[in-house]
C-alpha positions, -999 to 999 in steps of 0.1 A, spaced: -393 -139 282 -394 -136 243 -388 -164 220 -363 -164 191 -391 -161 166 -407 -132 185 -372 -115 185 -367 -120 147 -401 -107 140 -394 -76 161 -360 -71 143 -375 -74 110 -403 -50 119 -376 -23 124 -357 -28 92 -363 -27 54 -357 -61 36 -350 -67 2 -347 -100 -19 -315 -106 -40 -329 -89 -72 -335 -59 -50 -300 -61 -35 -284 -65 -67 -301 -33 -80 -289 -14 -50 -252 -27 -54 -255 -15 -90 -263 18 -77 -233 21 -54 -245 5 -22 -219 -14 0 -224 -51 6 -217 -62 42 -214 -100 45 -219 -109 83 -213 -147 76 -186 -167 95 -151 -169 81 -154 -205 70 -188 -197 52 -172 -166 33 -143 -190 23 -168 -211 5 -180 -184 -16 -188 -147 -15 -199 -118 -38 -172 -97 -53 -166 -64 -37 -183 -73 -4 -171 -62 30 -167 -92 54 -172 -88 91 -186 -117 109 -218 -109 130 -200 -116 162 -175 -88 155 -198 -63 138 -201 -39 166 -162 -38 171 -152 -40 135 -176 -19 115 -164 18 122 -128 8 111 -140 -7 79 -169 16 72 -162 49 90 -188 69 70 -221 63 87 -240 77 57 -226 47 37 -256 29 23 -254 -7 33 -270 -40 22 -265 -65 49 -263 -103 41 -258 -136 56 -267 -170 45 -302 -169 48 -314 -134 59 -316 -141 99 -282 -127 110 -285 -99 85 -319 -88 100 -302 -86 135 -271 -68 120 -293 -43 104 -309 -34 137 -275 -31 153 -260 -9 125 -292 15 130 -284 17 165 -248 25 158 -259 54 135 -258 38 101 -290 54 86 -294 35 54 -292 -2 59 -313 -29 44 -312 -68 51 -310 -91 19 -338 -118 28 -329 -153 15 -292 -143 18 -263 -158 -1 -280 -192 -5 -310 -177 -24 -285 -153 -44 -264 -183 -54 -295 -203 -62 -306 -177 -87 -274 -179 -106 -262 -147 -96 -224 -139 -99 -201 -151 -68 -168 -166 -66 -144 -184 -39 -123 -155 -24 -86 -160 -18 -81 -167 17 -51 -169 41 -36 -202 48 -35 -213 87 2 -205 85 -4 -170 73 -30 -163 98 -5 -172 125 20 -150 107 0 -119 103 -22 -122 132 -14 -87 145 -25 -72 112 -56 -92 112 -66 -77 147 -63 -41 131 -96 -32 114 -79 -11 88 -59 -40 77 -77 -72 85 -78 -102 61 -89 -82 32 -59 -58 37 -36 -85 42 -46 -102 11 -41 -68 -7 -5 -66 7 1 -104 -5 -10 -92 -39 10 -60 -41 42 -53 -60 68 -28 -46 101 -18 -64 129 -8 -43 155 14 -60 187 4 -41 195 -21 -17 215 2 4 208 24 37 171 34 29 163 2 9 175 -22 37 149 -12 64 122 -4 38 127 -40 23 129 -57 57 94 -42 68 79 -45 35 88 -82 36 77 -89 73 44 -72 65 36 -96 37 43 -76 4 39 -104 -21 65 -91 -46 95 -70 -38 117 -59 -67 152 -46 -60 174 -26 -83 210 -24 -75 242 -30 -94 267 -28 -63 284 -53 -43 285 -56 -4 314 -36 11 324 -34 48 317 3 49 281 -7 39 276 -25 72 273 4 95 238 10 80 228 -15 54 210 -41 75 200 -63 46 238 -74 46 263 -90 69 301 -97 73 299 -129 54 284 -114 25 310 -90 18 319 -91 -19 283 -106 -29 260 -88 -52 236 -68 -31 206 -80 -48 217 -116 -41 225 -107 -5 191 -88 -1 173 -118 -16 187 -142 9 178 -120 39 143 -113 26 132 -149 19 147 -161 52 126 -135 68 93 -143 49 90 -171 23 57 -157 13 76 -127 -4 88 -133 -41 120 -112 -44 129 -101 -80 164 -91 -84 176 -65 -108 215 -66 -109 217 -36 -135 221 1 -136 187 18 -140 189 37 -174 166 49 -202 169 18 -218 155 -5 -190 135 20 -166 101 16 -181 105 -21 -185 114 -24 -149 88 -1 -135 60 -14 -154 36 -35 -134 46 -25 -99 23 -8 -77 46 16 -55 82 24 -60 104 31 -29 132 55 -40 164 50 -20 186 64 -50 218 83 -40 222 104 -71 202 130 -91 203 115 -126 186 82 -111 159 103 -94 151 123 -123 149 94 -145 127 75 -121 103 106 -117 99 107 -155 92 71 -159 68 69 -129 50 100 -142 47 84 -176 33 51 -159 14 67 -133 31 49 -104 34 66 -70 70 70 -56 78 71 -20 109 93 -20 135 93 8 169 111 13 195 113 41 224 136 51 244 132 81 218 136 108 190 148 87 163 128 65 135 137 41 103 117 31 76 124 7 52 108 -16 51 117 -52 20 106 -66 17 118 -103 -19 113 -107 -30 133 -78 0 157 -66 34 171 -70 63 153 -83 100 154 -78 104 178 -106 78 201 -89 100 201 -57 133 203 -75 131 214 -111 168 213 -116 197 196 -97 219 217 -74 257 218 -80 275 186 -68 292 207 -41 259 216 -27 247 181 -25 275 156 -14 267 120 -11 268 100 22 302 87 10 315 124 9 297 138 39 289 108 60 258 97 76 247 84 112 241 48 108 207 47 125 194 76 103 185 56 73 167 31 96 145 60 105 137 72 71 134 39 54 110 26 79 88 56 73 92 50 35 77 13 41 50 25 61 41 52 34 41 23 7 19 1 30 -6 31 35 -7 35 -3 -14 -2 -8 -40 -4 17 -57 29 9 -55 41 45 -46 72 63 -32 103 49 -2 96 27 26 122 22 13 136 -11 22 172 -13 38 171 23 75 166 30 85 156 63 120 166 74 136 147 104 165 162 124 180 134 146 201 159 167 171 178 176 148 148 176 122 170 156 101 164 126 88 194 105 63 194 76 67 214 44 39 218 19 48 208 -17 29 224 -48 25 217 -84 50 238 -105 29 254 -133 61 255 -155 68 218 -150 57 200 -182 66 164 -171 30 158 -158 5 128 -158 -15 150 -183 15 151 -207 25 115 -201 21 106 -238 47 132 -248 74 123 -222 105 109 -237 128 88 -213 164 99 -219 195 96 -200 201 126 -177 239 125 -169 244 159 -156 213 172 -172 181 178 -156 159 193 -183 128 174 -191 124 160 -227 90 160 -244 81 149 -279 
């Protein structure tokens, strides 16, 4: 029966080791640092940019966090023992370029190399977000990203309500809400942020009460105002994602032009009777609202929900998909609906996907962002460039 020392020697004979100086050189070349220490060790100090997977969870967690087996990895623990065994395991799992950092984090720190105390979840947050922490694509790192994210909701109505509820439940740290309306009884058929006791209240105030009661981690910023050319840039600036629940074309074009100028992705949703649509307009990498709809259709061709009606549960479906797309953008996971529009028919219970392409005639683009002038679009949909 082999001793621990013999097992360690056998492991080191199978792998390549580098000292902290060599590890720093590899990290500078683009290698990924894999920290296999325990959570309590990691919380006391870590190297910025590292991927943290405790050694005991390595086999089950590595594929979700580092799916590409060609990724070059520097495995690190406190002193270089666990990382040696981790390097062997990674090789067995098909990761071909792996080294172990001899001396580990302790030597790295003793040599005066940069490190910091990473932000960590509180015990209460670990309990609240436990199901997220079990998902490799989210985990603690992803949950911290959600808590640090800022999402702006345009509207606290049918689409904004379910989107806001699920974004708050997921732990998105800052949720801004733009709406200048009051709660009306006719809203309650679909706008689940509000209730019968809030009829007559400002919608942003009602929404803030609901969301903070659901999750006190969330900072709800209320904008009880009409979105216009005079304030759209100031309101949007600093947000990571915008969820568009607007119900009129001037607001959508105004949002598009400002988001393109600022480079902020917009998760667009729209509903009509039994039908809904969702897509992601990311001005840096794909088509935008003006590529899909260069000009607004005549009013008679696009009646509002107040004119045409809507099945109450439909915005719940579409708004929830919008929340999902926003979370994917924040976490950088999956395939967001960039360049793809999903159309949902509730009567058929069918989803159809359509490709969206960049319109070469569209001048409101990220490349032209410095020339975009934000103007009121009341009844006018032609872009303005300087």
